[in-house]
C-alpha positions as CSV (number, residue, x, y, z in Angstrom):
1,M,121.8,25.2,90.6
2,S,125.1,27.4,89.6
3,E,125.7,29.7,87.4
4,G,126.1,28.7,83.6
5,E,125.0,24.8,85.0
6,C,122.4,23.4,82.0
7,V,118.8,22.6,83.5
8,P,118.2,19.1,82.4
9,K,115.5,18.5,79.8
10,K,112.1,16.7,80.8
11,K,112.5,13.2,78.7
12,R,110.4,12.8,76.1
13,P,108.0,10.1,76.4
14,E,108.8,7.1,73.3
15,K,106.5,7.0,70.9
16,I,103.2,4.3,70.6
17,K,104.7,2.0,68.1
18,L,101.4,0.4,66.5
19,A,100.1,-2.1,64.2
20,I,97.1,-1.3,61.6
21,V,95.1,-4.7,61.4
22,G,92.4,-4.1,58.5
23,C,93.5,-2.1,55.3
24,G,90.2,-1.3,53.9
25,G,88.4,2.3,53.6
26,H,88.2,3.0,57.0
27,A,91.7,2.5,57.7
28,G,91.9,5.6,55.6
29,Y,90.8,7.4,58.8
30,H,93.2,5.9,61.4
31,A,96.2,6.6,58.6
32,Q,94.7,10.5,59.2
33,Q,95.0,9.8,62.9
34,V,98.5,8.3,63.5
35,H,99.5,11.5,60.8
36,S,98.4,14.1,62.8
37,N,99.7,12.8,66.3
38,S,103.1,11.8,64.6
39,D,104.6,13.2,68.0
40,L,102.5,10.9,70.1
41,M,102.2,7.5,67.8
42,E,104.2,5.8,64.8
43,V,103.2,3.0,62.7
44,V,105.4,-0.3,62.5
45,A,103.0,-3.0,60.8
46,L,100.4,-3.1,58.7
47,C,98.1,-6.3,58.3
48,D,95.6,-7.3,55.8
49,I,94.5,-10.7,54.3
50,K,94.3,-9.0,51.1
51,R,97.8,-8.2,49.2
52,D,96.2,-5.3,47.3
53,N,94.8,-4.0,50.1
54,L,98.0,-4.0,52.4
55,E,100.5,-3.2,49.6
56,N,98.1,-0.1,48.0
57,Y,97.1,1.0,51.8
58,H,100.6,0.9,52.4
59,R,101.6,2.7,49.5
60,N,99.0,5.4,49.3
61,K,98.8,6.2,53.4
62,F,102.5,5.5,54.5
63,G,104.9,6.2,50.9
64,A,105.8,2.6,51.1
65,E,108.0,3.5,54.2
66,A,110.9,0.3,53.8
67,K,110.0,0.2,58.1
68,I,107.1,-0.7,58.4
69,R,106.6,-4.3,58.5
70,L,103.5,-6.1,56.0
71,Y,101.5,-8.8,57.4
72,D,99.5,-11.2,55.5
73,S,97.7,-12.8,58.8
74,M,97.2,-11.8,62.2
75,D,98.8,-15.0,63.4
76,D,101.6,-13.8,61.7
77,L,102.1,-10.7,63.7
78,M,101.8,-12.2,66.3
79,R,104.3,-14.7,65.5
80,D,106.8,-12.4,64.5
81,P,105.9,-8.6,65.8
82,P,108.2,-5.7,64.8
83,P,110.8,-4.7,67.3
84,G,108.7,-2.5,70.3
85,L,105.2,-3.2,68.9
86,R,103.0,-1.7,72.2
87,A,99.8,-1.9,70.7
88,V,97.2,-3.2,67.7
89,S,94.6,-1.2,66.2
90,L,91.5,-3.3,64.7
91,V,89.5,-2.3,61.5
92,T,88.4,-5.2,60.8
93,P,84.9,-6.9,60.1
94,H,82.5,-6.9,63.1
95,T,82.3,-10.2,63.7
96,T,86.3,-10.9,63.9
97,H,86.8,-8.3,66.4
98,F,86.3,-10.6,69.4
99,E,88.9,-13.6,67.9
100,Q,91.5,-10.8,67.4
101,S,91.0,-8.3,70.5
102,M,91.6,-11.6,72.6
103,A,94.5,-13.0,70.8
104,A,96.2,-9.2,70.8
105,L,95.6,-9.0,74.7
106,D,97.0,-12.7,74.8
107,H,99.7,-11.9,73.4
108,G,100.7,-8.7,75.8
109,Y,99.6,-5.8,73.5
110,D,97.1,-3.0,74.2
111,V,94.5,-2.9,72.0
112,M,91.8,-0.4,69.5
113,C,88.9,-2.1,68.5
114,E,86.4,-0.5,65.8
115,K,83.4,-0.8,66.4
116,P,81.9,-2.5,67.5
117,M,83.7,-4.3,70.0
118,V,81.8,-7.7,69.5
119,T,78.8,-8.8,67.8
120,R,77.4,-11.3,71.1
121,S,77.0,-10.7,74.2
122,E,78.7,-13.4,76.1
123,H,81.7,-12.4,73.9
124,A,81.4,-8.9,75.7
125,Q,81.4,-10.5,79.1
126,E,84.8,-13.0,77.6
127,L,86.6,-9.8,76.6
128,A,86.3,-7.5,79.4
129,Q,87.4,-10.5,82.0
130,K,90.1,-10.9,79.6
131,V,90.8,-7.0,79.6
132,A,90.7,-6.9,83.6
133,S,93.1,-10.2,83.8
134,S,95.7,-8.9,81.4
135,G,96.1,-5.6,82.8
136,R,96.4,-3.8,79.4
137,Q,94.3,-1.1,77.8
138,F,91.4,-2.0,75.9
139,Q,89.6,1.1,74.2
140,I,86.7,1.2,71.5
141,A,86.6,3.5,68.6
142,F,83.5,5.2,68.5
143,Q,83.8,8.8,68.0
144,A,81.6,10.5,69.9
145,P,83.2,9.4,73.7
146,F,86.4,11.1,72.7
147,T,84.5,14.7,71.5
148,A,84.1,17.9,74.4
149,E,80.7,18.0,73.0
150,F,79.8,14.6,74.5
151,A,82.0,15.3,77.6
152,Y,80.2,18.5,77.9
153,I,76.7,16.7,78.1
154,R,78.2,13.6,80.7
155,D,79.4,16.1,82.4
156,A,76.3,18.0,83.0
157,I,73.8,14.9,83.4
158,A,76.4,14.1,86.5
159,R,76.1,17.5,88.3
160,G,72.5,17.1,87.4
161,D,71.9,20.2,85.1
162,L,69.4,18.0,83.4
163,G,67.5,17.0,86.6
164,E,65.9,13.8,86.4
165,L,66.5,12.3,83.3
166,Q,63.1,11.3,81.1
167,T,63.3,11.0,77.3
168,I,65.7,10.3,74.8
169,N,65.3,10.3,70.8
170,A,67.9,9.4,68.3
171,F,67.7,8.8,64.5
172,S,70.0,8.2,62.0
173,C,69.0,8.4,58.2
174,Q,71.3,7.3,54.7
175,G,72.1,5.7,52.0
176,W,73.8,2.5,53.4
177,R,72.1,-0.3,51.4
178,N,73.0,1.0,48.0
179,A,76.4,1.9,49.1
180,T,77.5,-0.8,51.1
181,R,75.9,-3.6,48.3
182,G,78.3,-6.4,47.4
183,T,80.8,-5.4,50.4
184,W,81.0,-7.7,53.7
185,R,79.3,-5.1,55.7
186,Q,76.1,-6.7,53.9
187,D,77.5,-10.6,54.8
188,P,75.7,-11.7,57.9
189,K,78.7,-13.8,59.0
190,Q,81.0,-11.0,58.6
191,S,79.2,-7.9,59.8
192,G,76.8,-9.9,62.4
193,G,73.8,-7.4,61.1
194,G,72.8,-4.5,59.1
195,Q,72.6,-1.1,59.2
196,M,71.8,-1.0,63.0
197,Y,75.3,-2.8,63.5
198,D,77.3,-0.5,61.1
199,S,76.0,4.0,61.8
200,G,73.3,2.6,64.0
201,A,75.7,1.0,66.4
202,H,77.3,4.5,66.9
203,V,73.9,6.0,67.7
204,F,73.5,3.3,70.5
205,N,76.7,3.7,72.1
206,S,76.4,7.1,72.0
207,I,73.3,7.0,74.4
208,A,75.2,4.3,76.3
209,W,78.0,6.6,77.0
210,L,75.8,9.6,78.0
211,I,73.8,8.6,80.3
212,D,75.7,5.3,81.4
213,R,73.3,3.0,82.4
214,P,71.8,-0.7,81.0
215,V,69.1,-0.9,78.9
216,E,66.1,-3.0,80.9
217,E,63.3,-3.2,78.0
218,V,63.4,-3.0,74.3
219,F,60.7,-3.6,71.4
220,C,62.2,-3.5,67.9
221,V,61.2,-3.7,64.5
222,S,63.1,-4.2,60.9
223,D,62.9,-4.7,57.4
224,N,65.9,-5.9,55.5
225,K,64.4,-4.3,52.1
226,G,65.2,-7.3,50.2
227,T,69.0,-7.7,51.6
228,A,70.6,-10.3,53.7
229,V,70.8,-7.6,56.9
230,D,69.0,-5.1,58.5
231,I,68.3,-2.2,56.5
232,N,66.0,0.0,58.6
233,A,64.8,-0.5,62.0
234,A,62.4,1.3,64.5
235,M,62.6,0.4,68.2
236,T,61.4,1.9,71.5
237,I,63.6,1.6,74.9
238,R,63.9,1.7,78.3
239,W,66.8,2.4,80.8
240,E,67.1,1.5,84.2
241,G,66.1,4.2,86.4
242,G,62.7,4.8,84.1
243,V,64.1,6.5,81.3
244,L,62.3,6.2,78.1
245,G,63.4,6.5,74.5
246,S,63.0,6.0,70.7
247,V,65.7,5.3,68.1
248,S,64.7,5.5,64.3
249,I,67.7,3.6,61.6
250,S,66.9,4.9,57.8
251,G,69.5,2.6,55.4
252,N,67.5,3.5,52.5
253,T,67.3,7.0,52.1
254,P,69.8,9.8,49.9
255,G,72.2,12.0,51.8
256,W,73.3,11.9,55.7
257,Q,71.5,13.3,58.7
258,E,71.2,12.0,62.1
259,G,71.0,13.4,66.2
260,I,70.6,12.9,69.7
261,W,67.9,14.4,71.6
262,V,68.3,14.2,75.6
263,A,65.6,15.7,78.0
264,G,65.7,15.5,81.6
265,E,63.0,17.7,84.1
266,K,65.3,21.1,84.3
267,G,66.8,21.1,80.6
268,R,67.8,19.4,77.4
269,I,70.6,18.7,75.5
270,S,71.0,18.0,71.6
271,T,74.0,16.7,69.8
272,G,75.0,14.8,66.8
273,I,76.0,11.2,66.8
274,H,79.9,12.0,66.8
275,G,79.6,15.1,68.5
276,G,80.3,18.1,66.4
277,R,77.5,20.5,67.4
278,L,75.7,21.2,70.8
279,E,72.5,23.1,72.1
280,H,71.8,23.5,75.6
281,I,68.2,24.9,76.9
282,D,67.7,25.3,81.0
283,A,64.5,25.4,82.6
284,E,65.8,28.9,84.2
285,K,68.2,30.2,81.5
286,G,66.6,29.3,78.3
287,L,68.6,28.5,75.0
288,I,72.2,28.9,76.3
289,K,73.4,30.5,73.1
290,Y,77.2,29.8,73.7
291,P,77.7,26.7,76.3
292,Q,81.1,27.1,78.1
293,V,83.0,23.4,76.7
294,T,85.8,23.3,78.3
295,Q,86.2,19.4,78.3
296,E,89.1,17.6,76.0
297,N,88.2,17.1,72.4
298,Y,90.7,13.6,71.1
299,T,90.5,11.5,68.3
300,P,89.9,7.9,69.0
301,L,93.7,6.8,68.4
302,Q,94.8,10.2,69.8
303,N,93.2,9.3,73.1
304,F,94.4,5.9,73.0
305,A,97.7,6.9,72.5
306,L,98.3,9.6,75.6
307,C,96.8,6.9,77.5
308,L,99.4,4.8,77.0
309,Q,101.9,7.7,77.6
310,G,99.9,8.1,81.1
311,K,98.9,11.9,79.5
312,A,95.0,11.0,79.7
313,K,92.2,9.0,81.1
314,P,90.2,6.6,78.4
315,R,87.3,7.5,77.1
316,C,85.6,4.4,75.7
317,G,86.2,1.1,77.7
318,V,84.9,-2.5,77.2
319,R,82.2,-1.1,79.6
320,Y,80.7,0.2,76.9
321,G,81.3,-2.9,74.5
322,I,78.8,-4.8,77.1
323,L,75.9,-2.2,77.4
324,H,76.2,-1.8,74.0
325,S,76.4,-5.8,72.8
326,W,73.4,-6.5,75.8
327,L,71.0,-4.1,74.0
328,M,72.0,-4.9,70.4
329,D,71.3,-9.0,71.5
330,A,67.6,-7.8,72.5
331,L,67.3,-5.5,69.5
332,Y,67.7,-8.5,67.3
333,K,65.7,-10.7,69.4
334,S,63.3,-8.9,69.8
335,A,62.9,-8.2,65.7
336,A,63.1,-11.6,64.9
337,Q,60.2,-12.4,67.7
338,G,57.9,-9.8,66.9
339,K,57.4,-9.0,70.5
340,P,59.1,-6.8,73.4
341,V,62.3,-8.1,75.2
342,K,63.6,-7.6,78.8
343,L,66.7,-7.8,79.3
344,S,69.1,-9.7,82.2
345,K,71.2,-6.9,84.1
346,P,74.7,-7.0,82.4
347,P,78.1,-8.2,84.3
348,L,79.0,-4.1,84.1
């Protein structure tokens, strides 16, 4: 290149134009992710069947930006989308996820779906087929798989640092019964279940993502505590490969506490169900006080947008929705029947 000749600038990838469907309480987290990654994405549409939710969210989270179009239904959004719409983020009640995900994929949009992916295993299988045939990206917004801590643990397991896995123990405790009283989360027609399908879903997905294998047998007992949905639950689980585990979900106790312990013959690691902390004990080294965590840390929408720009690999795709839904069907069946349930192998 001769002296004085300009070096051409690399073209910056276009921002991902995003629609947020569902403008309730948890949608605030999605707005926060968008604002924190304004170089990657921008919201061009908001959708909610409750006009008050829609307008309040638009005003409080996006300053009532005129360029953001408002929709009272997803049908209207799909029928008349804003120019350049690339992806949809679903922040809606659990039982609506399947129909809304299928609609978005049918119309050619990439999808970020809040947890759980679906509330029936047959829907998980159908949705997986749709994702494969559409060629679109689909991710589930469980926080844990996007964290550096979970990537560290999964890499350690893959390298054999823990040896043959032995047991997994996990729990979550919170005042879910009283906090969600009178909301859709305690309406089985909208939630698909209770605390096991809400905060408990993070526990189950976290385990499924770390060990990446199906469950073979479960035994679950639950207690609704006078509500229409499960509040407390305790279960024993056997995963493929002889890994045994126990999980307890407590939804009628003050405060918030949780954790996961993965134990192998050569070591064990503990973390939170959303990542955020890490303890690694090795058979030879003892407690590794400051583990070298070099893996990337994302928020769900951040990773989603980077994937759409070709800058990252997806962390939590439809595979983990299948693993999760197969397990959930079995847990509820076991609790209803009062006996262990063996699972057929999911179509991974």
